[in-house]
C-alpha positions as CSV (number, residue, x, y, z in Angstrom):
1,M,0.0,0.0,0.0
2,A,1.3,3.4,-1.0
3,T,2.0,5.8,1.8
4,R,-1.0,8.1,2.5
5,L,-1.2,11.3,4.4
6,V,-4.1,11.3,6.8
7,T,-5.2,14.4,8.8
8,V,-6.8,13.4,12.1
9,F,-8.7,16.1,13.9
10,G,-8.8,15.5,17.7
11,A,-5.8,13.2,17.4
12,S,-4.6,13.7,21.0
13,G,-7.9,12.6,22.6
14,F,-8.9,9.4,24.2
15,L,-9.8,7.7,20.9
16,G,-7.4,9.7,18.8
17,R,-4.2,8.2,20.3
18,H,-5.4,4.7,19.4
19,I,-6.2,5.7,15.9
20,V,-2.9,7.5,15.3
21,K,-1.0,4.4,16.5
22,R,-2.9,2.2,14.0
23,L,-2.4,4.5,11.1
24,A,1.3,4.7,11.9
25,E,1.5,0.9,12.1
26,N,0.0,0.7,8.7
27,G,2.7,3.0,7.2
28,M,0.7,6.2,6.9
29,Q,1.8,9.7,7.4
30,V,-0.3,11.4,10.1
31,R,-1.0,15.0,10.5
32,A,-2.4,15.4,14.0
33,A,-4.7,18.5,14.0
34,V,-5.1,19.6,17.6
35,R,-5.7,22.8,19.6
36,N,-2.5,22.4,21.6
37,P,0.4,20.7,19.6
38,D,2.6,20.7,22.7
39,A,0.1,18.5,24.5
40,A,0.1,16.1,21.5
41,L,3.9,15.5,21.4
42,F,3.4,12.1,23.1
43,L,1.9,10.9,19.7
44,K,5.3,11.2,17.9
45,P,7.0,8.1,19.3
46,M,4.0,6.0,18.0
47,G,5.6,6.2,14.5
48,D,8.9,6.6,12.9
49,V,10.8,9.9,12.9
50,G,8.8,12.5,11.1
51,Q,5.8,10.1,10.5
52,I,3.5,11.9,12.9
53,T,3.3,15.7,13.0
54,P,1.1,17.6,15.4
55,I,-0.2,21.0,14.1
56,Q,-2.2,23.7,15.7
57,T,-5.8,23.7,14.5
58,N,-9.1,24.9,16.0
59,I,-12.0,23.1,14.3
60,R,-14.1,26.3,14.7
61,N,-11.7,28.2,12.4
62,A,-12.5,27.2,8.8
63,D,-9.2,28.7,7.5
64,A,-7.2,26.6,9.9
65,V,-9.2,23.5,9.0
66,R,-8.4,24.1,5.3
67,R,-4.7,24.4,6.0
68,A,-4.8,21.2,8.0
69,V,-6.4,19.3,5.2
70,D,-4.3,20.7,2.4
71,G,-2.5,17.9,0.6
72,A,-4.1,15.1,2.7
73,D,-5.4,11.9,1.0
74,A,-7.9,11.2,3.8
75,V,-9.4,12.9,6.8
76,I,-10.7,11.6,10.2
77,N,-12.8,13.9,12.4
78,L,-12.9,12.8,16.1
79,V,-13.6,16.2,17.7
80,G,-16.4,16.3,20.2
81,I,-17.4,17.9,23.6
82,L,-19.6,16.5,26.4
83,Y,-20.6,19.9,27.8
84,Q,-20.6,23.5,26.6
85,G,-18.4,26.3,27.9
86,G,-17.1,29.6,26.5
87,R,-16.9,29.3,22.7
88,Q,-17.0,25.5,22.8
89,R,-20.7,25.1,21.9
90,F,-22.3,21.9,20.6
91,D,-23.4,23.5,17.3
92,A,-20.1,25.2,16.7
93,V,-18.1,22.0,17.3
94,H,-20.3,19.1,16.3
95,T,-22.2,20.7,13.5
96,Q,-20.3,23.7,12.0
97,G,-16.9,22.2,12.8
98,A,-17.8,18.8,11.2
99,E,-19.2,20.7,8.2
100,S,-15.9,22.7,7.8
101,V,-13.9,19.5,7.9
102,A,-16.1,17.8,5.3
103,K,-16.1,20.8,2.9
104,A,-12.3,21.2,3.3
105,A,-11.8,17.5,2.6
106,A,-14.0,17.6,-0.5
107,A,-12.2,20.8,-1.8
108,A,-8.8,19.2,-1.2
109,G,-9.7,16.2,-3.2
110,C,-9.5,13.7,-0.3
111,S,-10.6,10.2,-1.3
112,D,-11.9,9.2,2.1
113,M,-13.4,10.7,5.3
114,V,-14.5,9.1,8.6
115,Q,-16.7,11.1,10.9
116,L,-17.1,10.0,14.5
117,S,-20.6,10.7,15.7
118,A,-22.4,9.1,18.7
119,L,-25.0,6.4,19.3
120,G,-28.3,8.3,19.9
121,A,-27.6,11.1,17.4
122,D,-31.1,12.2,16.5
123,A,-32.5,15.4,15.2
124,Q,-35.6,14.9,17.5
125,S,-33.7,14.2,20.7
126,P,-34.4,16.2,23.8
127,S,-30.6,16.5,24.2
128,H,-28.8,19.4,22.4
129,Y,-25.7,17.2,22.3
130,A,-27.5,14.4,20.3
131,R,-29.3,17.0,18.0
132,S,-25.9,18.6,17.2
133,K,-24.4,15.3,16.4
134,A,-27.2,14.4,14.0
135,A,-26.9,17.8,12.4
136,G,-23.2,17.2,12.0
137,E,-23.8,13.9,10.3
138,E,-26.2,15.5,7.8
139,A,-23.8,18.4,7.1
140,V,-20.9,15.9,6.5
141,K,-22.9,13.7,4.2
142,K,-24.1,16.7,2.2
143,A,-20.5,18.0,1.7
144,F,-18.8,14.6,1.4
145,P,-21.4,12.0,0.4
146,D,-18.8,9.1,0.6
147,A,-18.0,9.9,4.3
148,V,-18.2,6.9,6.7
149,V,-20.1,7.8,9.8
150,L,-19.5,5.8,13.0
151,R,-21.9,6.0,16.0
152,P,-20.3,4.3,19.0
153,S,-22.0,3.7,22.4
154,V,-20.1,4.7,25.5
155,V,-16.4,4.1,24.7
156,F,-14.2,2.5,27.4
157,G,-10.5,1.9,27.9
158,P,-7.6,2.9,30.1
159,Q,-8.1,6.6,29.7
160,D,-11.9,6.7,29.5
161,D,-14.0,9.2,31.4
162,F,-16.8,6.8,32.2
163,F,-15.6,3.7,34.2
164,N,-12.6,5.6,35.6
165,R,-14.9,8.4,36.9
166,F,-17.1,6.0,38.8
167,A,-14.2,3.9,40.1
168,D,-12.6,7.0,41.4
169,M,-15.8,8.1,43.0
170,A,-16.1,4.8,44.8
171,R,-12.8,5.6,46.5
172,F,-14.2,8.5,48.4
173,S,-18.0,8.4,48.3
174,P,-20.2,6.0,50.4
175,F,-22.5,5.6,47.4
176,L,-22.7,5.5,43.6
177,P,-25.6,6.8,41.5
178,A,-27.9,4.9,39.2
179,F,-29.5,7.4,36.9
180,G,-32.9,6.7,35.5
181,C,-34.2,4.5,38.3
182,P,-37.4,5.4,40.1
183,L,-37.4,6.1,43.8
184,P,-37.7,2.8,45.9
185,R,-41.3,1.5,46.2
186,F,-43.1,-1.6,47.4
187,K,-44.0,-3.9,44.5
188,N,-45.3,-7.5,44.5
189,G,-44.9,-7.8,48.2
190,G,-41.3,-6.6,48.4
191,L,-39.2,-3.4,48.1
192,D,-38.3,-2.5,44.6
193,L,-35.1,-0.5,44.8
194,Y,-34.1,0.1,41.2
195,G,-37.1,-0.7,38.9
196,D,-35.6,-1.8,35.5
197,G,-32.1,-0.7,36.5
198,G,-32.1,2.7,34.9
199,S,-30.5,3.9,31.6
200,R,-29.0,1.2,29.5
201,F,-25.6,1.1,27.7
202,Q,-23.7,-1.1,25.3
203,P,-20.1,-0.1,26.2
204,V,-17.6,-0.5,23.3
205,F,-13.9,-1.0,23.7
206,V,-11.7,1.9,22.4
207,G,-9.5,-0.5,20.5
208,D,-12.5,-1.9,18.6
209,V,-13.7,1.6,17.6
210,A,-10.1,2.4,16.4
211,D,-10.2,-0.8,14.3
212,A,-13.6,0.3,12.9
213,V,-12.2,3.7,11.9
214,L,-9.3,2.1,10.1
215,K,-11.6,-0.3,8.3
216,G,-13.8,2.6,7.3
217,L,-10.8,4.5,5.9
218,L,-9.3,1.6,4.0
219,D,-12.3,-0.4,2.7
220,P,-14.0,1.2,-0.3
221,S,-17.2,-0.8,0.4
222,C,-17.7,1.2,3.6
223,R,-18.0,4.6,1.8
224,G,-21.2,6.4,2.4
225,E,-22.3,4.0,5.2
226,T,-23.4,4.8,8.8
227,Y,-22.5,2.2,11.4
228,E,-23.8,1.8,14.9
229,L,-21.1,0.4,17.2
230,G,-22.0,-1.4,20.5
231,G,-20.3,-3.9,22.6
232,P,-21.4,-7.6,22.9
233,K,-23.5,-6.9,26.1
234,T,-26.0,-4.4,27.3
235,Y,-26.0,-3.2,30.9
236,S,-28.4,-1.1,33.0
237,F,-26.9,1.8,35.0
238,V,-27.2,-0.4,38.1
239,E,-25.3,-3.2,36.4
240,I,-22.6,-0.8,35.4
241,M,-22.1,0.4,39.0
242,R,-22.0,-3.2,40.2
243,L,-19.4,-4.0,37.6
244,V,-17.3,-1.0,38.8
245,L,-17.5,-2.2,42.4
246,A,-16.7,-5.8,41.5
247,E,-13.5,-4.7,39.6
248,T,-12.4,-2.3,42.3
249,G,-13.1,-4.6,45.2
250,R,-15.3,-2.1,47.0
251,S,-18.7,-2.2,48.6
252,R,-20.8,0.9,48.2
253,L,-24.5,1.7,48.3
254,I,-26.0,2.2,44.8
255,V,-28.5,5.1,45.1
256,P,-31.4,5.4,42.5
257,I,-31.5,8.8,40.9
258,P,-34.7,9.6,39.0
259,F,-34.3,11.8,36.0
260,W,-36.0,14.8,37.7
261,L,-33.5,14.6,40.5
262,G,-30.7,14.2,38.1
263,S,-31.8,17.3,36.3
264,L,-31.8,19.2,39.6
265,I,-28.3,18.0,40.4
266,G,-27.2,18.9,36.9
267,F,-28.5,22.4,37.3
268,F,-26.2,23.1,40.2
269,A,-23.3,21.1,38.7
270,E,-23.3,23.3,35.7
271,L,-22.1,26.1,37.8
272,L,-18.7,24.4,38.2
273,P,-15.8,25.1,35.7
274,V,-15.8,21.4,34.7
275,P,-19.3,20.1,35.4
276,P,-19.5,16.4,36.4
277,L,-23.1,16.4,35.2
278,T,-25.3,18.6,33.1
279,R,-29.1,18.8,32.4
280,D,-28.4,18.0,28.8
281,Q,-26.6,14.8,29.8
282,V,-29.5,13.8,31.9
283,A,-31.8,14.4,28.9
284,L,-29.5,12.2,26.8
285,L,-29.7,9.4,29.5
286,K,-33.5,9.3,29.0
287,S,-32.9,7.3,25.8
288,D,-31.1,3.9,26.0
289,N,-27.6,4.1,24.5
290,V,-27.8,0.8,22.6
291,V,-27.6,-0.3,19.0
292,G,-31.0,-0.1,17.2
293,G,-30.4,-2.9,14.7
294,D,-31.5,-1.1,11.6
295,L,-28.0,0.1,10.5
296,P,-24.8,-1.8,9.8
297,S,-22.7,-2.7,12.9
298,F,-19.4,-4.3,14.0
299,K,-20.5,-7.5,12.3
300,D,-20.6,-5.8,8.9
301,L,-17.1,-4.5,9.5
302,G,-15.8,-8.0,10.3
303,I,-15.0,-7.0,13.9
304,E,-15.8,-9.0,17.0
305,P,-16.4,-6.5,19.8
306,T,-14.6,-7.1,23.1
307,A,-16.6,-7.5,26.4
308,A,-16.1,-5.0,29.1
309,E,-15.3,-7.8,31.6
310,V,-12.2,-8.6,29.6
311,I,-10.7,-5.1,29.6
312,L,-11.8,-3.5,32.8
313,P,-9.5,-5.6,35.1
314,T,-6.5,-4.2,33.2
315,Y,-7.0,-0.7,34.4
316,L,-9.6,-0.4,37.1
317,D,-7.4,-2.5,39.5
318,R,-5.5,0.7,40.3
319,F,-8.6,2.0,42.2
320,R,-8.5,-0.9,44.7
321,R,-7.6,-0.2,48.3
322,G,-3.8,-0.5,48.4
323,G,-3.4,-0.2,44.7
324,R,-3.4,-2.6,41.8
325,F,-0.9,-5.0,43.4
326,S,-3.0,-5.5,46.5
327,V,-5.2,-8.5,47.1
328,T,-8.8,-7.7,46.0
329,H,-11.1,-7.4,49.0
330,L,-14.2,-5.5,49.9
331,A,-13.5,-2.1,51.4
């Protein structure tokens, strides 16, 4: 395969580092388009000397985007935010930013583009995040019809902000939350604590998503397709919390948090510089984050997704009392 130049927007992020490594392993030149090139220098040793080049790019700046794409053979857009702050707004990043990348890729004559979206992207969603992701998909497909769109569920791995967050919380808090559960009530002669277990997820391993990106980039049969990516198992929020506790060897109370209470917590949490929860995230949780079945998936990409139980022990063990080399016990 001839050497190709691939521009990766958001290359220094959680998913980006895995994708850059795979591109380098496949002999490609990588232009890592990031807001802070100094913070992306850790990417350079993933390839040969000069193979990976971080460049300063703000996806909200159309001129900077065009410069980053100039001369590239393919483009990957991974940029996304979980909450709004300052100039980082959902529409500016997920919709207008994605559109700028797609238009620049088309103008530069790029042969391939992969756009990372999110499972639950929906123009009718009550969540602004999900609506902006859907609008971004539409804008990308209009500007670059052959773009491959990937919609992963919650992505997990060593640097994730999902399992790590709750595992860290379990170190200090006497309880963990389970969003989407009703308040406890008596039902069928007993106390029903969690109802159906709250919001549901289909967590997907970051390495599998990186493989899907590479497949979408290299396989011409993927062009123009939209894929929903979910792991091999679906979990309720309560099951996720129990999994975290099992892997960290801790015993904590799991507290049901109805959506109305979650929204109230989100209202006050939004006052923090880095909010741990927002009302928009609670709105997103009202819809299960699972594969619908109507669109192509990992199976169509020839990828067997990895179960969370296989990967979590490799990085959540550091949250055990005494550290990862201690004997697992309930604390």
